[in-house]
C-alpha positions in Angstrom: 127.1 -81.2 25.7 129.4 -78.3 26.3 128.6 -74.6 27.3 128.8 -73.5 23.6 126.2 -75.8 22.2 122.5 -75.5 22.5 120.3 -72.4 22.4 122.0 -69.5 20.6 119.9 -66.9 22.5 121.3 -68.2 25.8 124.8 -68.0 24.5 124.2 -64.4 23.3 122.7 -63.4 26.7 125.9 -64.4 28.5 128.2 -62.8 25.9 130.4 -60.3 27.5 132.5 -59.6 24.4 131.2 -56.0 24.0 132.6 -55.2 27.4 136.0 -55.9 25.8 135.5 -53.6 22.7 138.2 -51.1 21.9 137.7 -47.6 20.5 140.3 -45.7 18.4 141.3 -42.4 20.0 144.3 -41.6 17.7 145.5 -42.5 14.3 148.5 -41.2 12.4 150.5 -42.2 9.3 153.7 -40.9 7.9 157.2 -40.1 9.0 156.2 -39.0 12.5 153.2 -41.3 12.9 155.0 -43.8 15.2 156.5 -41.1 17.5 153.1 -39.3 17.8 151.3 -42.5 18.6 153.9 -43.4 21.2 153.5 -40.0 22.8 149.7 -40.4 22.9 150.0 -43.9 24.3 152.4 -42.5 27.0 150.0 -39.7 28.0 147.1 -42.2 28.4 149.1 -44.8 30.3 150.5 -42.1 32.6 147.0 -41.0 33.5 145.9 -44.5 34.3 144.1 -45.4 31.1 144.9 -48.8 29.5 145.9 -48.2 25.9 146.9 -50.4 23.0 149.4 -49.2 20.4 149.0 -50.8 17.0 151.2 -50.4 14.0 154.4 -51.7 12.4 157.6 -49.8 11.7 158.4 -52.3 9.0 155.2 -51.5 7.1 155.2 -47.7 6.8 152.2 -47.6 4.5 150.0 -48.7 7.5 148.9 -46.2 10.1 149.8 -46.2 13.8 146.6 -46.5 15.9 146.0 -46.0 19.7 143.0 -47.8 21.1 141.4 -47.7 24.6 138.6 -49.7 26.2 135.2 -48.3 25.0 134.3 -47.4 28.6 137.3 -45.0 28.9 137.0 -43.4 25.4 135.5 -40.1 26.6 138.1 -39.7 29.4 140.9 -40.6 27.0 139.7 -38.0 24.5 139.4 -35.4 27.2 143.0 -36.1 28.4 144.4 -35.8 24.9 142.5 -32.6 24.2 144.0 -31.1 27.5 147.5 -32.3 26.6 147.2 -30.8 23.1 145.8 -27.5 24.4 148.6 -27.2 27.0 151.2 -27.7 24.2 155.0 -28.2 24.5 155.3 -25.5 27.1 153.4 -27.7 29.6 155.6 -30.7 28.8 158.8 -28.6 29.4 157.3 -27.3 32.7 156.5 -30.8 33.9 160.0 -32.0 32.9 161.6 -29.1 34.9 159.3 -29.9 37.9 160.4 -33.5 37.8 164.1 -32.5 37.7 163.6 -30.2 40.7 162.2 -32.9 42.9 164.7 -34.2 45.5 166.1 -37.6 44.6 165.2 -37.2 40.9 167.7 -38.7 38.6 168.7 -37.4 35.2 167.9 -39.5 32.2 170.7 -41.6 30.7 
């Protein structure tokens, strides 16, 4: 008898699959959908939040989706709201600050 046979309640009690659930924090479709999703994914990963980018360039009729672990959904949404509120000016400022650091290299 293996660990998966027997009482169904015992199997459900040890089920950790809900700990692995993902929550959608961004979805976009259209000409700029992939670029927007990649930017969102980058913001999340840069802030230490694991994120999954889903979508296909070869199927433009399907959306691009960014998902995070359910337990980090609130933090991810907060970070995205902050990034959106800061706007492009904050991105330019961060880029300039990175260039001013000693030893920083220019992108190729």
